[in-house]
N, C-alpha and C positions, 0 to 999 in steps of 0.2 A: 838625675841630670846634673845637679850641683853637688860638689863634693865638700865644700867648706863654707861655714857660716860663722861670721864674727861680727862683733860690734866694732865700728871704726870711728875715727875722729876727724874726718875731713869734709863733713857735710855733703854737698852736692858732688864733690870731687872724689868721693870715696869709692873707688873700684866700680866704674860704671859697667856693670854686667848687663847692659841694656841693649846690646847689639846682637843680632842673631849670629849663631856660630857658622863656621865654614868647614869645608872638607879638607882633603889631603893636598899636599903640595904637588904642583905640576912639574914636569920635566923642564929644566931651564931656570927654575927659581929655587935651587937647592939651598942657597944661602939665606933665603927669606926667614926661615925659622931662627937662624943665628942673629939676623938683624933685629927681629922682634925681641928675642931673648936679651940682646944687648941693651935695647931701649928700656925693657922692663927692669933689667938689673940696675940701670941708672936711676930709674924711679924709686926702686926699693932702697938704694943707697941714700937718696935724698930724704926719704921718709925716716930712715934710721937717724940721720943727722938732725932732721926736723924735731924729733922727739927729744933729743938731747940739747938742741940749740935752736929754738923756734925762730930766731932771727936770721937763720941761714939764708944765703942767696940762692939763686935759681940756676946755677951753672950746670948741675946734673940734669935738670929738667930741660934746659936749652939744648944740651947735647943729645938727649933722648928725642926731642922734637926734630932736631936736624936729621937723625937717623930715620925717623918715621917719614918726614917730608921727602927724603931722598929715595925712599923705597916703596911708598904707598902705591904709586901708579904701576910699578914694575912687579908687584907681588899680589896679583889678583886673588890668589888662594888665601892670602893673609890679610886681605883688605878689611874685613870686618874686625879682626882683632886689632889691627893697627889703627883703624878708625876709632874704636873704643878707647885705646890707649892715648891717642891724640887728644880726645876730649878730656880724659883724666889730666893730661899734662897741661893743657890750656887752662883748665879750671884751677888746678893747684898753682899755676903760674899767675893766677888772678888776672888773666887776660880775657876779661868778659866779652869785649867787643869781637875779638878774633874767634872765641869759642861760639858766640852767637852766630856769626857769619858762617862758620864751618858747619854747625849743626843745622842751620837753615838749608844747606845744600843736600842734606841726607834724606833718603826715602823713609817716611814714617813707618812703612811696613818692615823696615830693616831692624826696628827695635822690638824687643821681646814683649813689650806691653804697649797697648794702643795709645795710652796717654803720654808716653815717655817723651816724645819729641817736643810736644807743646809744654810739658812740664819743665824741661830744661830751658827752653826759650823764654818762658814766662819768668822763671827764677833769675835768669841772666839779665833780662830786661829790667826786672825789679832791682837788681843790684846796681845796674847802670843809672837808673832813676834815683836810687838812694844816694849815689855819689854826687848827684846834682842837687840834692836837697829836696827832691820831689817825693815826699813820703806818701802822699795820697796816691800818686801814680804807682809807686812801689807796691803799696798794699793792694791796690786793685789788681795788679798782675799776680801777686801771691794768691789772692782769693779766687782768681780764675782757675788756677791749678787745684786749689782746695776743693772747689765745686766738682771738677772733673774726677778727682781722686775719690771723693765721697760717692759719686755716682758709680764709679768702677767697683768700689768695695761693697756696694749695696747688692750687687749681683751675687747670687749664692755661690757660684763657682769661683768667685774672687775673694770671698770673705776671709779666707785664711792666708792671703798673699802677704807674707811678711815684708817683702820689699815695698809693696804699695802702701802698707800701713806705715812703714818707716818714712817713705816719701811724704806722706800726709803729715806726720808729726814733725818732720823737719820744717815744714811750713807753719804749722800751727804754733810752734814755740816762738815764731817771729811775729805772730799776729795777736795772740791771746795771752791772758795772764796764766801763770804757772798752775794755779789751782784748777782753772777751767780745763787746761790741757790734760792734766793728770786725771781729772774726773772722766774726761772723754776716753782716755786710754784705759782706765779701769773698767769702763763699760764694755770695751772691746775684749779685755782680758776675761771678764766674767762669763762671757759666752763664746770664747774663742774656739772654733771648731778644728783647728789644726793640730799638729803633732806637739808632744810635750817639749821636744827640742826647740821648735819654733816659738812656743809659748815662753820658754826660758829666755830666748832672745828678746822678746817683747818686754819681759821683766828687766832685762839689762837696759833696754831703751828707756824704760820708766826710771830706772836708777840714774841714768845720765841726765834726764830732764829734771828730776828731783834735786840733783846736786848742782844744777845750774849750768851744765855744759850743753848749751843749745846747739853748738856745732857738732856734738856727738849724737844728735838725734837722727841717726841713720844706721841702717844695717847693710852691710855688703854681703852679697852671696856670690861666691866664686866657684 
């Protein structure tokens, strides 16, 4: 189903492949693929500049958001892709409040994993509380998602879910000391039931955590 797996460096905002896919384009919306591609191209341009110049402004993201907002309602066959891209753009834009309000309107069943909507909402709420200096409230929201993710991964059919493990450790690096986080990840690696390729991704995740890049504690699957 997924063709590409990479370690990425945008935390929550890294390629939210969490919205269910959609079918072909209906008659009358022939330009919808072009609109989506144009917005995605602007995002990719911003990312390239970001790596070279982290202080880059958000003009490419704002232009991409304008395209998505102008076409989301008129492109029903591209609704889920545009929705996912809009979440990406809002998070990279660091517009937590708008992202929170937008994700709140979405159907939980539209996400590819049952915990995903609450995961994003809890993380965004934690970010907003953190900006207000409320560290207790921030951590309480992070722990809510940690508990849900650990329950999800305890189910045998989910034990090898690389994205869920990535989501879990994105939060754990914010809440626990590095030694504890690495110990927990090593325990998963020791009995990981998934493919060798997926296990290598988790070793990449471990390397990012070990090197102190907490924002890189995530895996995007495209």
